[in-house]
N, C-alpha and C positions, 0 to 999 in steps of 0.2 A: 359111377357116381350116382348117389341117390338124390332125387330132387328135394329141395327144402320145402317147397310149397306146391301141392297138387290140388287142382280144381277139377271137379267132376260135374258134367251135365248129365244128370241121371235120366236119360231119355228111353222111352219105349214101354212104359207101363201100360198105356192104353192099348197099344198094338199087341202086347203080350196077352192081355185079357181077351181081346177080340179074336185072336187066333185060336183061343180055347172056348169061344162061344160064351164068354162071361162078360158081365158089365165092366166098364172101364175102372170103376173103383176097386174091383178085385185085383187089378194089376198094381194099384197103389198099395194095397195091403201086402201083397207079395213083395213088392219093391222095397217097402219100408223095412222088411226083415233083413235085407242085404246090408243096410247101413251099419249095423253093429259090427259085423265081421270085417267090413272094409275099414272102418275106423280102427279096429284092433290091429289089423294087418299094417295099416299105414304107420301106426306108432311102432310096431315091431320092426318095421323096415328102416326106422330112423328118420322118417319124414317129420318135419317140425310143424307144418301147417296143412290142414285139409279143409277145403271149402267145397260145400255141396250146394248145387243149384237146385233147391227144393221147390221153389215157387216163383214164377216170374211176374212182372207187372201185367203181362198179357194174359196170364192164367186166370185172372179175375173174370174172363169171358166164359169160363167153363160152366157147365150146368150146376145149379145150386146143390143138388144131392152129391155131386162129385166133390165140390168144395167142402161140404160138411164132413165127408169122410177124410179128406186131407187134413183138416184141422183136428179131427179126433185122433188121427194117427200121430200127429205131431205131439199132442198132449200125452198119448200113450207112450211114445218113445221117451219123452222127458221123464215121466214117472218111473219107467222101467229102468232107464239107463243112468240117471243122475248119480246114483250111489257108486256104480262102477267107474263112471267118468271121474268122480271125485277121488276114488281110491287110486286111479291111474294118473292122477295129476293132470287132467285134461282141462284146459281153459275153454269155455264156450263163448262164442260171439254170435251175434245176429246182425246182418246187414240188410238194408232195404227199407221200405216204407213201413216201419214197425207199427205205426199208429193205425194202419189199415187192417192189421191182424185182429180177428175177433177177440173180444175182451178176455174171455176165459183162457184161451190158448196163449194170448200175449202175457197175461199175468203169470202163468206157470213158467213160460219161457224166460221171462225176465227174472223170476225168482231163481231159476236154475243158473242163469248167467251170473247173478250176484253170488250165489253159493260157490261157484267154480272160479270166481274172479281171482282167487289167491294163487292160482297155479300159473306156471309159465313153460312147463316142459313140452306141452303139445297143444296146439291151437286148432280147435274144431269150430268152423264157421258155417252157419246155415244162411244161405241167401234166400230171403223170404220177401215176397212182393218186391223183388229186386229187378232193376233194369239199369244197364250201364248208362244210357242216355239220361235217365231220371237222376242217377247219381251225379253226373256231370252238371246238370242244371242246378241241382241242390248246391253243389260245390261253388258254382259260379255266383249264385245268389249270395252265399255266405261271404265269399271274397269281396263282392261288390259292397255288401253291407259293412264289412270291416274297413274297406277303403273309405266309405262315407264317414265312419267313426274315427278315422285316423289311425286305426290299429294296423293297417297294411297300406303300403304304397304300391301303385301299379307297376312301377319299375322294379320292384323287388319280387314280383311274381316269377317263380321258376318251377321246374318240374318237382323239386323237393317240396316247395310250398304247396303246390297243387295236391301232392300226396297227402298232406296234412288235412286237407279239406274233404277228401274222399272218405266214404264209409269204411274202407279197409284200413284207415289210419290206425285203427285199434291193433293192427298186426305189426306196426312199426317196420323194421327192416325186412320182415317176411312178407310184406304186402305184394311184392312182385311175384307173379306166378311162374314156375319153372315148367310145369307140365299141365296141359288141359286134356282131359279125357272126356269124349262124348260117346256114350254107348248108343247102340241101335244103328250105327253106320251112317247117320245123317252128317253131312259135311258143312255145318254152319255153326256160328257162335251164339246165335239167338240172343244178342244184346247182353252178353255175360262177360264181365271183367275186361272190357275192351282196352282200357288204359293199362291195367295191371298185367295183362297177358300179351303185351305188345312184342315181347321177345320170347314168349313161351314156345315150347315144343308141343305138338299136337298128336293125339292118338285117337283114332276113330274105329274102335272095334265094332264088328257087326252085331255082337251080342246085345240083346235087349236088357235093360237094367235088371229086371227080376231074375235073369239068368247070369248076371255078371258076378261070378264067384271070386273068392280070394285067389284062385289059380289064374283066372283071367286078369285080375289086377296085377299079379306078379308079371304076367306077360307084357302088360302095358309098361311096367317099370323096366323090364328087360329091353323093350324096344327103345325106350328113352335113353338107356345107357349106351345104345349104339350110335346115337346122334352126336354130331360134332357142333357144339354150341360156340359160335364165334361172336355173337352179340354185335354184329356189324363190323368186326375187325377181321384180322387174318390170323391163321394159325402159323406157328413157327415151323 
């Protein structure tokens, strides 16, 4: 069975560069090149939603020159890929503190989101300045405000209602994650989609993101297919 929603923590760019005696941003440059092929393969495999953890709320602590490269790479990706994404009926989403993204990158990103908004066949989401705890705080504030305005009653709050206040509400029924992949062998979630991935399967390949090829991605999907997903119940 193919997962409907795959989320990837693209980890290991800095270590990949360090192992080669290069600056950290060199790893980001190489890592960004992997995105295109993984997106293409995800769609070929029949996956309906792919979420990429591109930049966390904690990543703002990185050196300024590294941040500059990251935002330049994002703009380059959008300019280079938006035509192909449009032709392949890919809908683009951005989740996170969008207002913190530098103005130039933010403008190009939102323009691409608008252009691709007509599609529904495949959902590509970039998590930028994203943190799950920040998302929950934002949702709690919005729910509290709606309760004050009489739009929502506390007794009516349920899991499905909370889903509607999370940034991933744009994905509708696809918001729950089936498979989380974290490259580089690190065994942690790093504040990523903690609500949405509560019943997800996990795969932790040792490969650093710049070396995570389509073949490696297929192996992650194959490992997923060997899992028995009971979602808290029992198998027959």
